[in-house]
mmCIF file of the N, C-alpha and C atoms, coordinates in Angstrom:
data_MODEL
# 
_entry.id   MODEL 
# 
loop_
_atom_site.group_PDB 
_atom_site.id 
_atom_site.type_symbol 
_atom_site.label_atom_id 
_atom_site.label_alt_id 
_atom_site.label_comp_id 
_atom_site.label_asym_id 
_atom_site.label_entity_id 
_atom_site.label_seq_id 
_atom_site.pdbx_PDB_ins_code 
_atom_site.Cartn_x 
_atom_site.Cartn_y 
_atom_site.Cartn_z 
_atom_site.occupancy 
_atom_site.B_iso_or_equiv 
_atom_site.pdbx_formal_charge 
_atom_site.auth_seq_id 
_atom_site.auth_comp_id 
_atom_site.auth_asym_id 
_atom_site.auth_atom_id 
_atom_site.pdbx_PDB_model_num 
ATOM 1   N N  . MET A 1 1  ? 26.609  -7.635  -6.719  1.00 0.00 ? 1  MET A N  1 
ATOM 2   C CA . MET A 1 1  ? 25.387  -6.573  -7.080  1.00 0.00 ? 1  MET A CA 1 
ATOM 3   C C  . MET A 1 1  ? 26.139  -5.372  -6.772  1.00 0.00 ? 1  MET A C  1 
ATOM 4   N N  . SER A 1 2  ? 26.105  -4.514  -8.191  1.00 0.00 ? 2  SER A N  1 
ATOM 5   C CA . SER A 1 2  ? 26.523  -3.425  -8.220  1.00 0.00 ? 2  SER A CA 1 
ATOM 6   C C  . SER A 1 2  ? 25.469  -2.195  -7.379  1.00 0.00 ? 2  SER A C  1 
ATOM 7   N N  . VAL A 1 3  ? 26.240  -1.292  -6.937  1.00 0.00 ? 3  VAL A N  1 
ATOM 8   C CA . VAL A 1 3  ? 25.752  -0.195  -6.239  1.00 0.00 ? 3  VAL A CA 1 
ATOM 9   C C  . VAL A 1 3  ? 25.421  1.232   -7.156  1.00 0.00 ? 3  VAL A C  1 
ATOM 10  N N  . LEU A 1 4  ? 23.990  1.529   -7.392  1.00 0.00 ? 4  LEU A N  1 
ATOM 11  C CA . LEU A 1 4  ? 24.142  2.710   -8.252  1.00 0.00 ? 4  LEU A CA 1 
ATOM 12  C C  . LEU A 1 4  ? 24.713  3.629   -7.605  1.00 0.00 ? 4  LEU A C  1 
ATOM 13  N N  . PRO A 1 5  ? 24.966  5.192   -8.729  1.00 0.00 ? 5  PRO A N  1 
ATOM 14  C CA . PRO A 1 5  ? 25.584  5.993   -8.083  1.00 0.00 ? 5  PRO A CA 1 
ATOM 15  C C  . PRO A 1 5  ? 24.438  6.954   -7.788  1.00 0.00 ? 5  PRO A C  1 
ATOM 16  N N  . LYS A 1 6  ? 24.245  7.873   -6.537  1.00 0.00 ? 6  LYS A N  1 
ATOM 17  C CA . LYS A 1 6  ? 23.344  8.898   -5.999  1.00 0.00 ? 6  LYS A CA 1 
ATOM 18  C C  . LYS A 1 6  ? 24.204  10.336  -6.418  1.00 0.00 ? 6  LYS A C  1 
ATOM 19  N N  . LYS A 1 7  ? 22.361  10.848  -6.260  1.00 0.00 ? 7  LYS A N  1 
ATOM 20  C CA . LYS A 1 7  ? 22.880  11.913  -6.511  1.00 0.00 ? 7  LYS A CA 1 
ATOM 21  C C  . LYS A 1 7  ? 21.674  13.224  -6.077  1.00 0.00 ? 7  LYS A C  1 
ATOM 22  N N  . ALA A 1 8  ? 22.490  14.426  -5.220  1.00 0.00 ? 8  ALA A N  1 
ATOM 23  C CA . ALA A 1 8  ? 21.899  14.668  -4.338  1.00 0.00 ? 8  ALA A CA 1 
ATOM 24  C C  . ALA A 1 8  ? 20.866  15.470  -4.665  1.00 0.00 ? 8  ALA A C  1 
ATOM 25  N N  . ALA A 1 9  ? 19.874  15.788  -4.249  1.00 0.00 ? 9  ALA A N  1 
ATOM 26  C CA . ALA A 1 9  ? 18.464  16.164  -4.828  1.00 0.00 ? 9  ALA A CA 1 
ATOM 27  C C  . ALA A 1 9  ? 18.326  17.424  -3.263  1.00 0.00 ? 9  ALA A C  1 
ATOM 28  N N  . ASN A 1 10 ? 17.569  18.975  -4.383  1.00 0.00 ? 10 ASN A N  1 
ATOM 29  C CA . ASN A 1 10 ? 17.173  19.293  -3.104  1.00 0.00 ? 10 ASN A CA 1 
ATOM 30  C C  . ASN A 1 10 ? 15.627  19.351  -2.887  1.00 0.00 ? 10 ASN A C  1 
ATOM 31  N N  . LEU A 1 11 ? 14.672  19.050  -1.923  1.00 0.00 ? 11 LEU A N  1 
ATOM 32  C CA . LEU A 1 11 ? 13.602  18.579  -1.958  1.00 0.00 ? 11 LEU A CA 1 
ATOM 33  C C  . LEU A 1 11 ? 12.812  19.411  -0.795  1.00 0.00 ? 11 LEU A C  1 
ATOM 34  N N  . THR A 1 12 ? 11.955  19.955  -0.859  1.00 0.00 ? 12 THR A N  1 
ATOM 35  C CA . THR A 1 12 ? 10.862  20.894  0.053   1.00 0.00 ? 12 THR A CA 1 
ATOM 36  C C  . THR A 1 12 ? 9.846   20.101  0.908   1.00 0.00 ? 12 THR A C  1 
ATOM 37  N N  . VAL A 1 13 ? 9.431   19.796  1.630   1.00 0.00 ? 13 VAL A N  1 
ATOM 38  C CA . VAL A 1 13 ? 8.896   18.779  2.819   1.00 0.00 ? 13 VAL A CA 1 
ATOM 39  C C  . VAL A 1 13 ? 8.131   19.631  3.731   1.00 0.00 ? 13 VAL A C  1 
ATOM 40  N N  . ARG A 1 14 ? 6.723   18.901  3.656   1.00 0.00 ? 14 ARG A N  1 
ATOM 41  C CA . ARG A 1 14 ? 6.208   19.742  4.955   1.00 0.00 ? 14 ARG A CA 1 
ATOM 42  C C  . ARG A 1 14 ? 6.556   19.898  5.793   1.00 0.00 ? 14 ARG A C  1 
ATOM 43  N N  . ALA A 1 15 ? 6.729   20.579  6.898   1.00 0.00 ? 15 ALA A N  1 
ATOM 44  C CA . ALA A 1 15 ? 7.707   21.007  8.328   1.00 0.00 ? 15 ALA A CA 1 
ATOM 45  C C  . ALA A 1 15 ? 6.968   20.024  9.396   1.00 0.00 ? 15 ALA A C  1 
ATOM 46  N N  . ASP A 1 16 ? 5.769   19.790  9.320   1.00 0.00 ? 16 ASP A N  1 
ATOM 47  C CA . ASP A 1 16 ? 5.378   18.464  10.397  1.00 0.00 ? 16 ASP A CA 1 
ATOM 48  C C  . ASP A 1 16 ? 5.265   17.313  9.948   1.00 0.00 ? 16 ASP A C  1 
ATOM 49  N N  . LEU A 1 17 ? 5.779   16.658  8.590   1.00 0.00 ? 17 LEU A N  1 
ATOM 50  C CA . LEU A 1 17 ? 6.163   15.456  8.557   1.00 0.00 ? 17 LEU A CA 1 
ATOM 51  C C  . LEU A 1 17 ? 7.604   15.476  8.604   1.00 0.00 ? 17 LEU A C  1 
ATOM 52  N N  . LEU A 1 18 ? 8.417   16.266  8.029   1.00 0.00 ? 18 LEU A N  1 
ATOM 53  C CA . LEU A 1 18 ? 9.779   16.412  8.661   1.00 0.00 ? 18 LEU A CA 1 
ATOM 54  C C  . LEU A 1 18 ? 10.405  16.162  10.183  1.00 0.00 ? 18 LEU A C  1 
ATOM 55  N N  . GLU A 1 19 ? 9.634   16.905  10.880  1.00 0.00 ? 19 GLU A N  1 
ATOM 56  C CA . GLU A 1 19 ? 9.997   16.733  12.058  1.00 0.00 ? 19 GLU A CA 1 
ATOM 57  C C  . GLU A 1 19 ? 9.561   15.629  12.626  1.00 0.00 ? 19 GLU A C  1 
ATOM 58  N N  . GLU A 1 20 ? 8.411   14.879  12.199  1.00 0.00 ? 20 GLU A N  1 
ATOM 59  C CA . GLU A 1 20 ? 8.020   13.208  12.508  1.00 0.00 ? 20 GLU A CA 1 
ATOM 60  C C  . GLU A 1 20 ? 8.847   12.594  12.258  1.00 0.00 ? 20 GLU A C  1 
ATOM 61  N N  . ALA A 1 21 ? 9.387   12.581  10.977  1.00 0.00 ? 21 ALA A N  1 
ATOM 62  C CA . ALA A 1 21 ? 9.851   11.825  10.134  1.00 0.00 ? 21 ALA A CA 1 
ATOM 63  C C  . ALA A 1 21 ? 11.648  12.006  11.264  1.00 0.00 ? 21 ALA A C  1 
ATOM 64  N N  . ARG A 1 22 ? 12.042  12.696  11.423  1.00 0.00 ? 22 ARG A N  1 
ATOM 65  C CA . ARG A 1 22 ? 13.328  12.875  12.160  1.00 0.00 ? 22 ARG A CA 1 
ATOM 66  C C  . ARG A 1 22 ? 13.314  12.172  13.510  1.00 0.00 ? 22 ARG A C  1 
ATOM 67  N N  . ALA A 1 23 ? 11.623  12.456  14.222  1.00 0.00 ? 23 ALA A N  1 
ATOM 68  C CA . ALA A 1 23 ? 11.864  12.318  15.976  1.00 0.00 ? 23 ALA A CA 1 
ATOM 69  C C  . ALA A 1 23 ? 11.456  10.612  15.433  1.00 0.00 ? 23 ALA A C  1 
ATOM 70  N N  . ARG A 1 24 ? 11.512  10.062  14.237  1.00 0.00 ? 24 ARG A N  1 
ATOM 71  C CA . ARG A 1 24 ? 11.212  8.439   14.481  1.00 0.00 ? 24 ARG A CA 1 
ATOM 72  C C  . ARG A 1 24 ? 12.466  8.086   13.697  1.00 0.00 ? 24 ARG A C  1 
ATOM 73  N N  . LYS A 1 25 ? 13.449  8.776   13.744  1.00 0.00 ? 25 LYS A N  1 
ATOM 74  C CA . LYS A 1 25 ? 14.580  8.055   12.791  1.00 0.00 ? 25 LYS A CA 1 
ATOM 75  C C  . LYS A 1 25 ? 13.906  7.787   11.402  1.00 0.00 ? 25 LYS A C  1 
ATOM 76  N N  . ILE A 1 26 ? 13.677  7.705   10.653  1.00 0.00 ? 26 ILE A N  1 
ATOM 77  C CA . ILE A 1 26 ? 13.197  7.692   9.343   1.00 0.00 ? 26 ILE A CA 1 
ATOM 78  C C  . ILE A 1 26 ? 14.019  7.877   8.513   1.00 0.00 ? 26 ILE A C  1 
ATOM 79  N N  . ASN A 1 27 ? 14.923  7.023   7.709   1.00 0.00 ? 27 ASN A N  1 
ATOM 80  C CA . ASN A 1 27 ? 15.906  7.734   6.566   1.00 0.00 ? 27 ASN A CA 1 
ATOM 81  C C  . ASN A 1 27 ? 15.087  8.082   5.692   1.00 0.00 ? 27 ASN A C  1 
ATOM 82  N N  . LEU A 1 28 ? 14.773  9.887   5.193   1.00 0.00 ? 28 LEU A N  1 
ATOM 83  C CA . LEU A 1 28 ? 14.384  10.213  4.452   1.00 0.00 ? 28 LEU A CA 1 
ATOM 84  C C  . LEU A 1 28 ? 14.925  9.309   2.776   1.00 0.00 ? 28 LEU A C  1 
ATOM 85  N N  . SER A 1 29 ? 16.123  9.531   3.016   1.00 0.00 ? 29 SER A N  1 
ATOM 86  C CA . SER A 1 29 ? 16.808  9.013   1.291   1.00 0.00 ? 29 SER A CA 1 
ATOM 87  C C  . SER A 1 29 ? 16.094  7.539   1.030   1.00 0.00 ? 29 SER A C  1 
ATOM 88  N N  . GLN A 1 30 ? 16.435  6.834   1.972   1.00 0.00 ? 30 GLN A N  1 
ATOM 89  C CA . GLN A 1 30 ? 15.869  5.472   1.568   1.00 0.00 ? 30 GLN A CA 1 
ATOM 90  C C  . GLN A 1 30 ? 14.588  5.328   1.387   1.00 0.00 ? 30 GLN A C  1 
ATOM 91  N N  . THR A 1 31 ? 13.694  6.310   2.208   1.00 0.00 ? 31 THR A N  1 
ATOM 92  C CA . THR A 1 31 ? 12.050  6.377   1.858   1.00 0.00 ? 31 THR A CA 1 
ATOM 93  C C  . THR A 1 31 ? 11.581  7.034   0.736   1.00 0.00 ? 31 THR A C  1 
ATOM 94  N N  . LEU A 1 32 ? 12.463  7.811   0.404   1.00 0.00 ? 32 LEU A N  1 
ATOM 95  C CA . LEU A 1 32 ? 12.279  8.662   -0.940  1.00 0.00 ? 32 LEU A CA 1 
ATOM 96  C C  . LEU A 1 32 ? 12.476  7.404   -2.296  1.00 0.00 ? 32 LEU A C  1 
ATOM 97  N N  . GLU A 1 33 ? 13.475  6.831   -2.562  1.00 0.00 ? 33 GLU A N  1 
ATOM 98  C CA . GLU A 1 33 ? 13.980  6.010   -3.478  1.00 0.00 ? 33 GLU A CA 1 
ATOM 99  C C  . GLU A 1 33 ? 12.750  4.870   -3.201  1.00 0.00 ? 33 GLU A C  1 
ATOM 100 N N  . ILE A 1 34 ? 12.636  4.609   -2.508  1.00 0.00 ? 34 ILE A N  1 
ATOM 101 C CA . ILE A 1 34 ? 11.561  3.187   -2.148  1.00 0.00 ? 34 ILE A CA 1 
ATOM 102 C C  . ILE A 1 34 ? 9.910   3.851   -2.701  1.00 0.00 ? 34 ILE A C  1 
ATOM 103 N N  . ALA A 1 35 ? 9.639   4.505   -2.304  1.00 0.00 ? 35 ALA A N  1 
ATOM 104 C CA . ALA A 1 35 ? 8.088   5.193   -2.868  1.00 0.00 ? 35 ALA A CA 1 
ATOM 105 C C  . ALA A 1 35 ? 8.361   5.868   -4.466  1.00 0.00 ? 35 ALA A C  1 
ATOM 106 N N  . LEU A 1 36 ? 9.572   6.368   -4.570  1.00 0.00 ? 36 LEU A N  1 
ATOM 107 C CA . LEU A 1 36 ? 9.556   6.901   -6.311  1.00 0.00 ? 36 LEU A CA 1 
ATOM 108 C C  . LEU A 1 36 ? 9.503   5.758   -6.731  1.00 0.00 ? 36 LEU A C  1 
ATOM 109 N N  . ALA A 1 37 ? 10.788  4.964   -6.608  1.00 0.00 ? 37 ALA A N  1 
ATOM 110 C CA . ALA A 1 37 ? 10.505  3.682   -7.498  1.00 0.00 ? 37 ALA A CA 1 
ATOM 111 C C  . ALA A 1 37 ? 8.964   3.138   -7.507  1.00 0.00 ? 37 ALA A C  1 
ATOM 112 N N  . ALA A 1 38 ? 8.403   2.852   -6.522  1.00 0.00 ? 38 ALA A N  1 
ATOM 113 C CA . ALA A 1 38 ? 7.317   2.311   -6.473  1.00 0.00 ? 38 ALA A CA 1 
ATOM 114 C C  . ALA A 1 38 ? 6.481   2.835   -7.463  1.00 0.00 ? 38 ALA A C  1 
ATOM 115 N N  . GLU A 1 39 ? 6.448   4.498   -7.406  1.00 0.00 ? 39 GLU A N  1 
ATOM 116 C CA . GLU A 1 39 ? 5.588   5.423   -8.454  1.00 0.00 ? 39 GLU A CA 1 
ATOM 117 C C  . GLU A 1 39 ? 5.609   4.939   -10.046 1.00 0.00 ? 39 GLU A C  1 
ATOM 118 N N  . LEU A 1 40 ? 7.113   5.104   -9.592  1.00 0.00 ? 40 LEU A N  1 
ATOM 119 C CA . LEU A 1 40 ? 7.443   5.148   -11.214 1.00 0.00 ? 40 LEU A CA 1 
ATOM 120 C C  . LEU A 1 40 ? 7.284   3.731   -11.708 1.00 0.00 ? 40 LEU A C  1 
ATOM 121 N N  . LYS A 1 41 ? 7.058   2.404   -11.041 1.00 0.00 ? 41 LYS A N  1 
ATOM 122 C CA . LYS A 1 41 ? 6.333   1.066   -11.449 1.00 0.00 ? 41 LYS A CA 1 
ATOM 123 C C  . LYS A 1 41 ? 5.259   1.066   -11.816 1.00 0.00 ? 41 LYS A C  1 
ATOM 124 N N  . ARG A 1 42 ? 4.366   1.964   -11.212 1.00 0.00 ? 42 ARG A N  1 
ATOM 125 C CA . ARG A 1 42 ? 3.143   2.331   -11.283 1.00 0.00 ? 42 ARG A CA 1 
ATOM 126 C C  . ARG A 1 42 ? 2.738   2.952   -12.632 1.00 0.00 ? 42 ARG A C  1 
ATOM 127 N N  . GLN A 1 43 ? 3.653   3.726   -12.930 1.00 0.00 ? 43 GLN A N  1 
ATOM 128 C CA . GLN A 1 43 ? 3.397   4.564   -14.133 1.00 0.00 ? 43 GLN A CA 1 
ATOM 129 C C  . GLN A 1 43 ? 3.882   3.882   -15.481 1.00 0.00 ? 43 GLN A C  1 
ATOM 130 N N  . ARG A 1 44 ? 4.592   3.111   -15.230 1.00 0.00 ? 44 ARG A N  1 
ATOM 131 C CA . ARG A 1 44 ? 5.348   2.310   -16.460 1.00 0.00 ? 44 ARG A CA 1 
ATOM 132 C C  . ARG A 1 44 ? 4.282   1.332   -16.946 1.00 0.00 ? 44 ARG A C  1 
ATOM 133 N N  . GLU A 1 45 ? 3.725   0.663   -15.699 1.00 0.00 ? 45 GLU A N  1 
ATOM 134 C CA . GLU A 1 45 ? 2.769   -0.358  -15.675 1.00 0.00 ? 45 GLU A CA 1 
ATOM 135 C C  . GLU A 1 45 ? 1.923   0.135   -16.457 1.00 0.00 ? 45 GLU A C  1 
ATOM 136 N N  . ALA A 1 46 ? 0.839   1.264   -16.124 1.00 0.00 ? 46 ALA A N  1 
ATOM 137 C CA . ALA A 1 46 ? -0.260  1.617   -16.710 1.00 0.00 ? 46 ALA A CA 1 
ATOM 138 C C  . ALA A 1 46 ? 0.121   2.370   -18.392 1.00 0.00 ? 46 ALA A C  1 
ATOM 139 N N  . GLU A 1 47 ? 1.491   2.734   -18.406 1.00 0.00 ? 47 GLU A N  1 
ATOM 140 C CA . GLU A 1 47 ? 1.721   3.556   -19.911 1.00 0.00 ? 47 GLU A CA 1 
ATOM 141 C C  . GLU A 1 47 ? 1.574   2.028   -20.592 1.00 0.00 ? 47 GLU A C  1 
ATOM 142 N N  . TRP A 1 48 ? 2.634   0.630   -20.076 1.00 0.00 ? 48 TRP A N  1 
ATOM 143 C CA . TRP A 1 48 ? 2.443   -0.362  -21.038 1.00 0.00 ? 48 TRP A CA 1 
ATOM 144 C C  . TRP A 1 48 ? 0.922   -0.887  -21.202 1.00 0.00 ? 48 TRP A C  1 
ATOM 145 N N  . LEU A 1 49 ? -0.029  -0.804  -20.298 1.00 0.00 ? 49 LEU A N  1 
ATOM 146 C CA . LEU A 1 49 ? -1.144  -0.839  -20.135 1.00 0.00 ? 49 LEU A CA 1 
ATOM 147 C C  . LEU A 1 49 ? -2.088  -0.711  -21.277 1.00 0.00 ? 49 LEU A C  1 
ATOM 148 N N  . GLU A 1 50 ? -2.198  1.148   -21.432 1.00 0.00 ? 50 GLU A N  1 
ATOM 149 C CA . GLU A 1 50 ? -2.564  1.929   -22.493 1.00 0.00 ? 50 GLU A CA 1 
ATOM 150 C C  . GLU A 1 50 ? -1.991  1.550   -23.878 1.00 0.00 ? 50 GLU A C  1 
ATOM 151 N N  . GLN A 1 51 ? -0.831  1.541   -24.004 1.00 0.00 ? 51 GLN A N  1 
ATOM 152 C CA . GLN A 1 51 ? 0.145   0.990   -25.470 1.00 0.00 ? 51 GLN A CA 1 
ATOM 153 C C  . GLN A 1 51 ? 0.031   -0.198  -25.824 1.00 0.00 ? 51 GLN A C  1 
ATOM 154 N N  . ASN A 1 52 ? -0.779  -1.490  -24.992 1.00 0.00 ? 52 ASN A N  1 
ATOM 155 C CA . ASN A 1 52 ? -1.301  -2.294  -25.592 1.00 0.00 ? 52 ASN A CA 1 
ATOM 156 C C  . ASN A 1 52 ? -2.837  -2.428  -25.094 1.00 0.00 ? 52 ASN A C  1 
ATOM 157 N N  . LYS A 1 53 ? -3.565  -2.129  -25.131 1.00 0.00 ? 53 LYS A N  1 
ATOM 158 C CA . LYS A 1 53 ? -4.792  -2.057  -25.034 1.00 0.00 ? 53 LYS A CA 1 
ATOM 159 C C  . LYS A 1 53 ? -5.814  -3.042  -25.990 1.00 0.00 ? 53 LYS A C  1 
ATOM 160 N N  . ALA A 1 54 ? -4.871  -2.294  -26.925 1.00 0.00 ? 54 ALA A N  1 
ATOM 161 C CA . ALA A 1 54 ? -5.745  -2.661  -27.972 1.00 0.00 ? 54 ALA A CA 1 
ATOM 162 C C  . ALA A 1 54 ? -5.198  -3.962  -28.769 1.00 0.00 ? 54 ALA A C  1 
ATOM 163 N N  . ALA A 1 55 ? -4.492  -4.563  -28.409 1.00 0.00 ? 55 ALA A N  1 
ATOM 164 C CA . ALA A 1 55 ? -4.070  -5.950  -28.660 1.00 0.00 ? 55 ALA A CA 1 
ATOM 165 C C  . ALA A 1 55 ? -4.690  -6.859  -27.397 1.00 0.00 ? 55 ALA A C  1 
ATOM 166 N N  . ILE A 1 56 ? -4.843  -6.071  -26.290 1.00 0.00 ? 56 ILE A N  1 
ATOM 167 C CA . ILE A 1 56 ? -5.188  -7.162  -25.000 1.00 0.00 ? 56 ILE A CA 1 
ATOM 168 C C  . ILE A 1 56 ? -6.753  -7.187  -25.327 1.00 0.00 ? 56 ILE A C  1 
ATOM 169 N N  . ASP A 1 57 ? -7.332  -6.076  -25.618 1.00 0.00 ? 57 ASP A N  1 
ATOM 170 C CA . ASP A 1 57 ? -9.005  -6.590  -25.839 1.00 0.00 ? 57 ASP A CA 1 
ATOM 171 C C  . ASP A 1 57 ? -9.327  -7.063  -27.187 1.00 0.00 ? 57 ASP A C  1 
ATOM 172 N N  . ALA A 1 58 ? -8.198  -7.089  -28.511 1.00 0.00 ? 58 ALA A N  1 
ATOM 173 C CA . ALA A 1 58 ? -8.637  -8.313  -29.225 1.00 0.00 ? 58 ALA A CA 1 
ATOM 174 C C  . ALA A 1 58 ? -8.134  -9.737  -28.947 1.00 0.00 ? 58 ALA A C  1 
ATOM 175 N N  . TYR A 1 59 ? -7.255  -9.806  -28.030 1.00 0.00 ? 59 TYR A N  1 
ATOM 176 C CA . TYR A 1 59 ? -6.662  -11.324 -27.626 1.00 0.00 ? 59 TYR A CA 1 
ATOM 177 C C  . TYR A 1 59 ? -8.147  -11.618 -26.840 1.00 0.00 ? 59 TYR A C  1 
ATOM 178 N N  . ASN A 1 60 ? -8.706  -10.598 -25.983 1.00 0.00 ? 60 ASN A N  1 
ATOM 179 C CA . ASN A 1 60 ? -10.005 -11.366 -25.050 1.00 0.00 ? 60 ASN A CA 1 
ATOM 180 C C  . ASN A 1 60 ? -10.791 -11.584 -26.098 1.00 0.00 ? 60 ASN A C  1 
ATOM 181 N N  . ARG A 1 61 ? -11.044 -11.033 -27.305 1.00 0.00 ? 61 ARG A N  1 
ATOM 182 C CA . ARG A 1 61 ? -12.326 -10.814 -27.572 1.00 0.00 ? 61 ARG A CA 1 
ATOM 183 C C  . ARG A 1 61 ? -12.074 -12.221 -28.411 1.00 0.00 ? 61 ARG A C  1 
ATOM 184 N N  . HIS A 1 62 ? -11.126 -12.321 -28.894 1.00 0.00 ? 62 HIS A N  1 
ATOM 185 C CA . HIS A 1 62 ? -10.750 -14.062 -29.340 1.00 0.00 ? 62 HIS A CA 1 
ATOM 186 C C  . HIS A 1 62 ? -11.146 -15.390 -28.682 1.00 0.00 ? 62 HIS A C  1 
ATOM 187 N N  . ILE A 1 63 ? -11.120 -15.160 -27.404 1.00 0.00 ? 63 ILE A N  1 
ATOM 188 C CA . ILE A 1 63 ? -10.988 -15.754 -26.221 1.00 0.00 ? 63 ILE A CA 1 
ATOM 189 C C  . ILE A 1 63 ? -12.188 -16.154 -25.949 1.00 0.00 ? 63 ILE A C  1 
ATOM 190 N N  . GLU A 1 64 ? -13.211 -15.394 -25.957 1.00 0.00 ? 64 GLU A N  1 
ATOM 191 C CA . GLU A 1 64 ? -14.580 -14.844 -25.618 1.00 0.00 ? 64 GLU A CA 1 
ATOM 192 C C  . GLU A 1 64 ? -15.174 -16.395 -26.833 1.00 0.00 ? 64 GLU A C  1 
ATOM 193 N N  . ARG A 1 65 ? -14.516 -15.728 -28.089 1.00 0.00 ? 65 ARG A N  1 
ATOM 194 C CA . ARG A 1 65 ? -14.959 -15.801 -29.612 1.00 0.00 ? 65 ARG A CA 1 
ATOM 195 C C  . ARG A 1 65 ? -14.701 -17.552 -29.351 1.00 0.00 ? 65 ARG A C  1 
ATOM 196 N N  . ASP A 1 66 ? -13.412 -17.798 -29.466 1.00 0.00 ? 66 ASP A N  1 
ATOM 197 C CA . ASP A 1 66 ? -13.128 -19.227 -29.535 1.00 0.00 ? 66 ASP A CA 1 
ATOM 198 C C  . ASP A 1 66 ? -12.762 -20.251 -28.448 1.00 0.00 ? 66 ASP A C  1 
ATOM 199 N N  . GLY A 1 67 ? -12.851 -19.150 -27.382 1.00 0.00 ? 67 GLY A N  1 
ATOM 200 C CA . GLY A 1 67 ? -11.919 -20.193 -26.066 1.00 0.00 ? 67 GLY A CA 1 
ATOM 201 C C  . GLY A 1 67 ? -10.382 -20.026 -26.146 1.00 0.00 ? 67 GLY A C  1 
ATOM 202 N N  . LEU A 1 68 ? -9.690  -21.170 -25.041 1.00 0.00 ? 68 LEU A N  1 
ATOM 203 C CA . LEU A 1 68 ? -8.570  -20.842 -25.032 1.00 0.00 ? 68 LEU A CA 1 
ATOM 204 C C  . LEU A 1 68 ? -8.383  -22.704 -25.724 1.00 0.00 ? 68 LEU A C  1 
ATOM 205 N N  . TRP A 1 69 ? -6.665  -22.559 -26.846 1.00 0.00 ? 69 TRP A N  1 
ATOM 206 C CA . TRP A 1 69 ? -6.257  -23.962 -27.165 1.00 0.00 ? 69 TRP A CA 1 
ATOM 207 C C  . TRP A 1 69 ? -6.530  -24.966 -26.249 1.00 0.00 ? 69 TRP A C  1 
ATOM 208 N N  . SER A 1 70 ? -6.564  -24.863 -25.092 1.00 0.00 ? 70 SER A N  1 
ATOM 209 C CA . SER A 1 70 ? -6.174  -26.076 -24.045 1.00 0.00 ? 70 SER A CA 1 
ATOM 210 C C  . SER A 1 70 ? -7.590  -26.610 -23.711 1.00 0.00 ? 70 SER A C  1 
ATOM 211 N N  . ASP A 1 71 ? -8.587  -25.912 -24.043 1.00 0.00 ? 71 ASP A N  1 
ATOM 212 C CA . ASP A 1 71 ? -9.863  -26.353 -23.521 1.00 0.00 ? 71 ASP A CA 1 
ATOM 213 C C  . ASP A 1 71 ? -10.415 -27.286 -23.569 1.00 0.00 ? 71 ASP A C  1 
ATOM 214 N N  . GLY A 1 72 ? -10.069 -28.087 -24.812 1.00 0.00 ? 72 GLY A N  1 
ATOM 215 C CA . GLY A 1 72 ? -10.558 -29.686 -25.249 1.00 0.00 ? 72 GLY A CA 1 
ATOM 216 C C  . GLY A 1 72 ? -9.452  -30.682 -23.959 1.00 0.00 ? 72 GLY A C  1 
ATOM 217 N N  . LEU A 1 73 ? -8.442  -30.045 -23.554 1.00 0.00 ? 73 LEU A N  1 
ATOM 218 C CA . LEU A 1 73 ? -6.977  -30.318 -23.432 1.00 0.00 ? 73 LEU A CA 1 
ATOM 219 C C  . LEU A 1 73 ? -7.080  -30.918 -21.736 1.00 0.00 ? 73 LEU A C  1 
ATOM 220 N N  . ARG A 1 74 ? -8.231  -30.171 -21.282 1.00 0.00 ? 74 ARG A N  1 
ATOM 221 C CA . ARG A 1 74 ? -8.253  -30.028 -19.590 1.00 0.00 ? 74 ARG A CA 1 
ATOM 222 C C  . ARG A 1 74 ? -8.824  -31.033 -19.417 1.00 0.00 ? 74 ARG A C  1 
ATOM 223 N N  . LEU A 1 75 ? -9.044  -31.446 -17.977 1.00 0.00 ? 75 LEU A N  1 
ATOM 224 C CA . LEU A 1 75 ? -8.941  -33.118 -17.332 1.00 0.00 ? 75 LEU A CA 1 
ATOM 225 C C  . LEU A 1 75 ? -9.856  -32.228 -16.065 1.00 0.00 ? 75 LEU A C  1 
ATOM 226 N N  . PHE A 1 76 ? -9.640  -31.443 -15.833 1.00 0.00 ? 76 PHE A N  1 
ATOM 227 C CA . PHE A 1 76 ? -10.841 -30.648 -14.522 1.00 0.00 ? 76 PHE A CA 1 
ATOM 228 C C  . PHE A 1 76 ? -11.887 -30.132 -14.767 1.00 0.00 ? 76 PHE A C  1 
# 
């Protein structure tokens, strides 16, 4: 597994949050990376759903109208 390069960034954080995070020995860089990765994933998923909304809606209409291809094959 390769380690991706890191880059320094200047950020501003509410003083009370920073003080408590430091008191609790929270790794700020790691916490930001995890939160940022989660937010980026959420936004990419939302964009994908929006970009594919027409196709998803069309597929759902097709299934409602004609059912699944496997409906006659189910044993349960």
